[in-house]
Every structure is written in structure tokens, then in C-alpha cells.
Steps between C-alpha positions, in 0.01 A plus 500: 500500500519407873766262638587347827853611561694281750742653745461254772254260643353793699539746235311434186372813335247560234679722245449607135711388205442549125326197330760291325525532136555190282697428195449227228465150664396625830181501700329756734295329758235642730575331830185357649656296792848466639597287791739587775771238513680397816824612325345853459544549873863378531645840569871413507470352139413825334611768765773631253258530212201693650289685413358273239160358387468124599229262383567201296193283548276676250199469283334750286352604169714604186409848410760565241690239280808616317556405133642144484359396827367186329226301660389770726231779462333772695245343739684188564511393868844399592750407777869524438839408610711800634829301435546274189793279415675512164450128436835469330792550744684229698267536793172474295611193308602345829136563639628768746294775347512698822880546480468653148649840487215619262241398772690708763490801281142511371207664677190703458485876474434633757346207703168345586406757769406753230201577306678407170812303421715443199593154394829488309508328163755240629232381738268427213782352285588262778148381571443689820140635432208275576147542372246435776214277448153656575450277796826632682449834685776773498524429877568141434749576224714670751582161639646386149855618598521366857348167405741476209781548742361214727464284207864552392633441865318170523594385158863590547530325841265220521486235221370212697147365528305675776330178618643383834708809534465761780552874436548771760455867397666742724305813496132528408471847313408525148787283365441232770131484418566472118755224584251322713253498226758372237618236728137389560451487123811281468373249738730528805381271765556741784528871483619690814508873526666719757477868603521715806167671415178307599303682235733358227492170652118489457537608145744223448244249614231663290705464179608141539760442777441167684670642821632825625773566754553836683869583415555594855492130598764229427423465132722206423356307788147581399570400149612162624191460721277582194697277258537160656841587659645639187620847395389646158592379161451859355526829688393823329647807667261792464644712780853652530546563866783287669273296708307399197809397315620306784179315531494425127844339536405313821183371356644334190541123491784302319450517128285800533498843323472843614360763265619852597196720400567812706762775529671500831579786746760746374852361550378152587770244471438125534727253649451126471666185637612356167537144631183491719276667246630390156753220508345150492145661546418612142331810603474786252435879522359662186402861443245651250430858388250638263348290217520465114201560267400140471455501884286800476280340249471193722411713787225664313373155390474378854314828595266471222417129581457599866757221603669783688250724703641838492172705530441408861874605604410867423419673829546867431445738202599864489498786249828652416421788739526256789802315405673579806238296699575211266863506573464523869269186502768308301804628699317427827411140390222449745144451376522529142576276208502655156467879477400640154538850381254623235656806342208603289234478763 
């Protein structure tokens, strides 16, 4: 079978690899669509592990089902989690599934940028495979994983009613747009989005932001001007560059929460004035990573109901033979939103 082997953002090669063989309890899936995630182009994160086949936002058709793969059969249309938590450890019991060692060790074989992939038995056992309704396309289903992550992030960080609250989303890429839509669904009274890219600012308005700010401006001051003299109650950080992190901190009001939803530049260290930022101000910083199976199922429900519009976020589609074009678009981060690879076209 053909695979997209990642060496670097500028070196993604179409190579050949034997089709995976499954054992009892496993599934072999024909990959129909696989989204390129922003984390796929974070070179420092995987430079010591290349070459490898990436792709974790997948949707496809089951073509082989091992004995014991209960509830699944050949022909089923599915999405799946590449990481699954054990559901039993200290972290899972504490609702910190993303810190689970099992979640950090599980994965697909070889990855979504391949014509076929093997889903291990543990992914099925822990509830990490999701049948697609007929009304949800393979392309739309590639958003189940990233939307689930956004759902988890907001659930973990923001428990208050949205009415009367102002949220600022720093960075209007895929994650930022999903967070904008979720914030709109939650009823936030004011949604403000930032980015340095005018194309993405237009997309932010299209998908529900009330106001946008070019991040080259004085973001905290602009937030005050747009929010009756107040800073933000909730800040969602969807960009990891130092200026973005600083803007998130400076845009947060007393009693507010920052959700860290992006990796930072390699070697980034954060220094905060403990007294000014935390003491007597009741500010919080919360991070979130990945998602559990329940959050994937919630994401699929929101996509099916059209409460979250993912279809119109897709800007580019490429066959596996042109995967390098897709990676260039995502790494350049200019006039593209969601880039989908279709390995079997």
C-alpha cells in the first residue's frame, strides 16, 4: 500500500509499505479521509522520531474485522481515536484521561496518511471507535478528534454560564475556529478573535466571532475598547508564539481563566509575576490535551446535528500522491483552513 512518510514539513514522501495484518479483536480500515492537524507540522516535537507516518484525524471503512471485534463489521463507516485512556488509573478516575499512560502509548498502525491502517484491539475495548451516521461524510468525520479536544478544553477550564461573559480566542486557525463555534453555542455574550493573518480573521467572523483584532495591534487595549472597558473573562490560547502567550496573559481580567490549547515554541519558558497575576486576582491557567471517548462521541453528535459547522471549514483536498502540497499549506498557515488528504483517491 502507499503511505505518506514524514521526514520534515518540506519532505513528505509517498512510499510503499505492506498492508497491516490484523489479529483477533482488531480492525483493518480503508482510510477515506485524514485531516492534517496543526500539531503534524510542529517539527521540533517529532524530529527525533522521524521518519514516521502521521495522521490521527481519520475516517474510513472497515474492510477486515478480526474475531472478537464485537459490534463492528466489514462495511461499517467509522472514525476512531488514535489514543485511548485505560479508564481505570488514578488519572482517569480523576477525570484527567489525557495524563493516562495508556493514552500516551496507544496509536494507529501506521497512521492516517496511508491507504489502510490497523486499529489495535485496545482501541475497540476502550470505546475508541465510532460508527458514522449516514448523514456525516468522511470529510466531516475527520473533525471528530479535533472538535473533541476543543470540547474537553472548554469543559476542563470553563464551568460558568456563558451569558454575560466575554471570551477572547488567541489564534484563529482550525482550533480557534472550533472554539469560536463552541463558545457561540454556549452563549458567550461577546466573542473576540485574534490572528496576524487577515484571511483567518475573516474566517473567524464567518464562523461566529463578534469582533476580530489583528494581533499586531495592542490586543489588551483593543479588548477593553470592545468590552466596555473590561478585559476578558475567558482566554483560549490557540497559538504558541511568545507574543501570543503574552497577549493572552495581558488580556485576562481578574477572576478569569486562560485555557492553554497550543504547544509553544521549543524551549519556551514562562515567567509570571506571582503577586500581580495570581495573588488577590483569582486568575487561573489551565491546560488541556487530547480527549476521551465520551468527548469524541459528543463531537460526533454536534457534527451530526450541524450545531458545529465543520463542512465549510474544509478549504483543500489532496490525494495521497500530493500530500506534500497539503503539508506546505498547513505549515505556511496563510490562505487555508482545513486540509484533507484522501489516501484512496
